[in-house]
C-alpha positions as CSV (number, residue, x, y, z in Angstrom):
1,X,0.1,-0.1,0.0
2,X,1.2,3.6,-0.5
3,X,-0.2,6.9,0.6
4,X,-2.2,8.8,-2.1
5,X,-2.4,5.8,-4.6
6,X,-5.6,3.8,-4.8
7,X,-4.0,0.2,-3.9
8,X,-6.2,-1.5,-1.4
9,X,-4.4,-4.5,0.2
10,X,-6.5,-5.5,3.1
11,X,-4.9,-5.9,6.9
12,X,-1.2,-5.9,6.7
13,X,0.4,-6.8,9.8
14,X,2.9,-3.9,11.8
15,X,3.1,-5.0,15.1
16,X,1.6,-6.7,18.2
17,X,0.5,-4.2,21.1
18,X,2.0,-6.7,23.5
19,X,5.5,-6.2,21.9
20,X,6.3,-9.0,19.4
21,X,7.1,-6.4,16.6
22,X,5.9,-7.6,13.1
23,X,6.0,-11.0,14.0
24,X,3.0,-13.1,12.6
25,X,1.3,-15.2,15.5
26,X,-0.3,-17.9,13.1
27,X,-2.7,-20.6,14.0
28,X,-4.2,-23.2,11.7
29,X,-7.9,-23.2,11.2
30,X,-10.1,-24.9,8.9
31,X,-11.7,-23.8,5.5
32,X,-14.9,-25.9,4.9
33,X,-14.6,-28.9,2.6
34,X,-17.0,-31.8,2.3
35,X,-16.0,-35.3,2.9
36,X,-15.9,-36.2,-0.7
37,X,-14.1,-32.8,-1.6
38,X,-16.5,-31.8,-4.2
39,X,-18.0,-28.8,-2.1
40,X,-15.8,-26.5,-0.5
41,X,-16.0,-22.6,0.8
42,X,-17.3,-20.8,-2.1
43,X,-16.0,-17.4,-1.4
44,X,-12.5,-17.0,-2.1
45,X,-10.4,-15.6,0.9
46,X,-7.4,-13.4,0.0
47,X,-4.2,-12.6,2.0
48,X,-4.9,-9.7,4.1
49,X,-8.6,-10.3,4.3
50,X,-10.4,-10.4,7.8
51,X,-12.2,-13.7,8.6
52,X,-14.8,-14.9,11.1
53,X,-16.2,-18.2,12.3
54,X,-18.8,-19.3,9.9
55,X,-22.2,-18.5,11.8
56,X,-25.3,-19.6,9.9
57,X,-24.5,-20.8,6.2
58,X,-27.2,-23.0,5.8
59,X,-24.9,-26.0,5.6
60,X,-24.6,-27.3,9.1
61,X,-21.0,-28.7,8.4
62,X,-19.5,-25.2,7.6
63,X,-20.3,-24.2,11.2
64,X,-16.9,-23.9,13.0
65,X,-14.9,-23.1,9.8
66,X,-13.8,-20.0,8.7
67,X,-15.1,-17.3,5.9
68,X,-14.7,-13.7,4.9
69,X,-17.2,-11.4,6.1
70,X,-18.2,-10.4,2.5
71,X,-18.7,-12.4,-0.6
72,X,-16.0,-12.4,-3.1
73,X,-17.1,-10.7,-5.4
74,X,-19.8,-9.4,-3.3
75,X,-23.6,-9.6,-4.3
76,X,-23.2,-5.7,-4.0
77,X,-20.5,-3.5,-2.8
78,X,-21.3,-4.0,0.7
79,X,-23.4,-7.0,1.1
80,X,-23.0,-9.3,4.0
81,X,-22.1,-12.9,2.9
82,X,-25.4,-14.8,4.2
83,X,-23.6,-18.2,3.4
84,X,-20.4,-17.2,5.4
85,X,-20.9,-14.9,8.5
86,X,-22.8,-12.2,9.9
87,X,-21.7,-8.4,10.0
88,X,-22.4,-8.2,13.8
89,X,-20.1,-11.4,14.5
90,X,-16.7,-10.7,16.0
91,X,-13.6,-11.2,13.8
92,X,-11.2,-14.1,14.3
93,X,-8.2,-12.5,12.6
94,X,-6.7,-11.9,9.3
95,X,-6.1,-14.7,6.7
96,X,-2.4,-15.1,5.6
97,X,-2.4,-18.4,3.5
98,X,-3.5,-21.8,3.3
99,X,-2.7,-25.4,2.0
100,X,-4.9,-28.0,0.5
101,X,-4.7,-31.2,-1.4
102,X,-5.7,-30.2,-4.9
103,X,-7.9,-33.1,-6.5
104,X,-6.5,-31.9,-9.8
105,X,-2.9,-32.4,-9.3
106,X,-3.1,-34.6,-6.2
107,X,-0.3,-32.5,-4.7
108,X,-0.2,-30.4,-1.6
109,X,-0.8,-26.9,-2.6
110,X,0.6,-23.9,-0.7
111,X,-1.2,-20.6,-1.5
112,X,-1.5,-17.2,-0.3
113,X,-5.2,-17.3,-1.1
114,X,-8.0,-19.7,-1.0
115,X,-9.5,-20.1,-4.6
116,X,-13.2,-20.3,-3.9
117,X,-15.0,-23.6,-4.9
118,X,-11.6,-25.4,-5.6
119,X,-12.2,-29.2,-5.4
120,X,-9.8,-31.2,-3.0
121,X,-9.0,-34.6,-2.5
122,X,-11.6,-36.6,-0.7
123,X,-11.2,-36.5,3.0
124,X,-8.5,-33.9,3.1
125,X,-8.7,-30.6,5.0
126,X,-8.3,-27.2,3.9
127,X,-5.9,-25.5,6.4
128,X,-5.9,-21.9,6.9
129,X,-3.2,-19.8,8.5
130,X,-4.6,-16.9,10.3
131,X,-3.1,-14.1,12.4
132,X,-5.5,-14.5,15.4
133,X,-3.7,-12.0,17.8
134,X,-6.5,-9.7,19.2
135,X,-3.8,-7.3,20.1
136,X,-2.0,-7.0,16.5
137,X,-1.8,-3.7,14.6
138,X,-2.3,-3.4,10.9
139,X,-2.0,-1.0,8.3
140,X,-5.0,-0.5,6.0
141,X,-6.0,2.0,3.4
142,X,-9.0,4.0,4.0
143,X,-11.5,4.3,1.0
144,X,-10.8,8.3,0.4
145,X,-9.7,11.1,2.5
146,X,-10.5,13.8,0.1
147,X,-12.9,16.4,1.5
148,X,-15.1,16.6,-1.4
149,X,-15.3,12.8,-2.3
150,X,-18.6,12.1,-0.8
151,X,-17.7,14.1,2.3
152,X,-15.0,11.5,3.4
153,X,-11.6,12.5,4.9
154,X,-9.3,11.3,7.5
155,X,-7.8,13.7,10.1
156,X,-6.0,13.3,13.2
157,X,-9.4,14.0,14.9
158,X,-10.4,10.5,13.7
159,X,-7.9,8.8,15.8
160,X,-9.6,6.6,18.6
161,X,-12.9,6.4,16.5
162,X,-14.2,3.2,15.0
163,X,-14.9,2.4,11.2
164,X,-16.3,-0.8,9.3
165,X,-14.1,-2.6,6.7
166,X,-15.5,-3.0,3.1
167,X,-14.8,-4.4,-0.4
168,X,-14.9,-2.5,-3.5
169,X,-15.1,1.0,-2.4
170,X,-18.0,3.9,-2.6
171,X,-19.1,5.5,-5.9
172,X,-16.9,8.4,-5.7
173,X,-18.5,11.9,-6.7
174,X,-15.1,13.4,-7.4
175,X,-14.7,12.7,-11.2
176,X,-11.0,12.0,-10.9
177,X,-11.5,9.5,-8.1
178,X,-14.5,7.8,-9.9
179,X,-11.9,6.7,-12.6
180,X,-10.3,4.5,-10.0
181,X,-12.8,2.7,-8.1
182,X,-11.4,0.1,-5.6
183,X,-11.4,-3.5,-7.1
184,X,-14.5,-5.7,-6.1
185,X,-12.3,-8.8,-5.2
186,X,-8.9,-9.7,-4.2
187,X,-6.2,-10.3,-6.7
188,X,-6.0,-13.8,-8.0
189,X,-2.4,-13.2,-9.6
190,X,-0.7,-12.3,-6.2
191,X,-3.4,-13.3,-3.8
192,X,-3.6,-9.9,-2.0
193,X,-6.9,-8.6,-0.5
194,X,-9.2,-6.0,-1.8
195,X,-10.2,-4.9,1.6
196,X,-10.2,-1.2,2.8
197,X,-11.4,1.1,5.7
198,X,-14.8,2.5,4.8
199,X,-14.2,6.3,5.4
200,X,-17.6,7.1,5.3
201,X,-18.4,4.9,8.5
202,X,-16.0,6.5,10.8
203,X,-17.9,7.2,14.3
204,X,-17.7,6.5,17.9
205,X,-20.0,3.7,17.6
206,X,-18.8,0.5,19.5
207,X,-20.3,-2.1,17.2
208,X,-18.0,-1.0,14.4
209,X,-15.4,-3.5,13.1
210,X,-12.1,-1.5,13.6
211,X,-10.5,1.0,16.2
212,X,-8.4,3.6,14.5
213,X,-5.0,4.3,15.9
214,X,-3.5,7.0,13.8
215,X,-2.3,7.7,10.4
216,X,0.5,5.1,9.2
217,X,3.9,6.4,9.0
218,X,5.3,6.8,5.5
219,X,7.8,4.1,4.6
220,X,9.5,6.4,2.2
221,X,9.8,10.1,3.2
222,X,10.1,10.9,-0.6
223,X,7.1,9.4,-1.7
224,X,5.1,12.6,-1.4
225,X,7.0,14.9,-3.7
226,X,4.0,17.2,-4.2
227,X,3.6,17.9,-0.7
228,X,-0.1,16.9,-0.4
229,X,-1.4,16.7,3.4
230,X,-2.8,13.4,4.2
231,X,-6.6,13.9,5.2
232,X,-6.8,17.3,3.7
233,X,-6.0,17.0,-0.1
234,X,-4.2,13.4,-0.2
235,X,-6.7,10.6,-1.2
236,X,-6.2,7.0,-0.1
237,X,-4.3,7.4,3.0
238,X,-2.8,4.3,5.0
239,X,-3.9,4.1,8.6
240,X,-3.1,2.1,11.7
241,X,-5.9,0.0,13.2
242,X,-6.7,-2.9,15.5
243,X,-10.0,-4.9,15.7
244,X,-12.6,-3.4,17.9
245,X,-14.8,-6.7,17.6
246,X,-12.3,-9.9,18.2
247,X,-13.4,-13.2,19.1
248,X,-10.6,-13.5,21.4
249,X,-10.7,-10.0,22.7
250,X,-13.0,-7.0,22.7
251,X,-16.7,-7.1,21.9
252,X,-16.5,-3.5,20.8
253,X,-15.4,-0.2,22.5
254,X,-16.9,3.3,21.6
255,X,-14.5,5.9,20.7
256,X,-14.3,9.5,22.1
257,X,-16.7,12.3,20.7
258,X,-16.5,12.1,16.8
259,X,-14.2,14.7,15.5
260,X,-14.5,16.4,12.0
């Protein structure tokens, strides 16, 4: 991700608040696969996607496996995936990679994304590796921070507030930004997520997905040669966040009085 460039990439680990630096604390979880391997989780899951326990998919065997919050591609730009999870459910963490036994090649496949609906060898699991640290801090791109783009902007007064995650972006009113909408699904060439933080949802509300910490520091101090000011006239800034609703941590904490 890069400040000022429309390049959503999901949740990228920065550090854990308990002091383990950028180390990934990964644990194995299961992605649904039927006993015969023919029916599997239909939604693709990309590296950087937030995941939840499957709650009420209509397939009893899927309960206890993991899935993304949004369809991939979504039924519409913000539709919660009924076959996967509910928007109110707490997050389990961030998907990093997975392994599965391909029915086509009969080889163990290591992949940084799950290609939804892939057929696996009968009786073999699809194992996902998830950063499930409730104290982890991530960098994520905000949908927009230009004041005249549907009124969305990010200022330091937004720190401490909460916001929801999203896929595909908003319909920008700004004619320039409208030419570069966020992708509607992750990238199948590199496996990278298309999730972003929805700037239009920033509020003190306790039930929102993520807690905003601050603007993310720029990796390259020379990456802003035109001197644009993040939150004032620079679109698509990166921010630091942690989960506000986590299965092993907080059920959601309200933020301070909403800023500008």
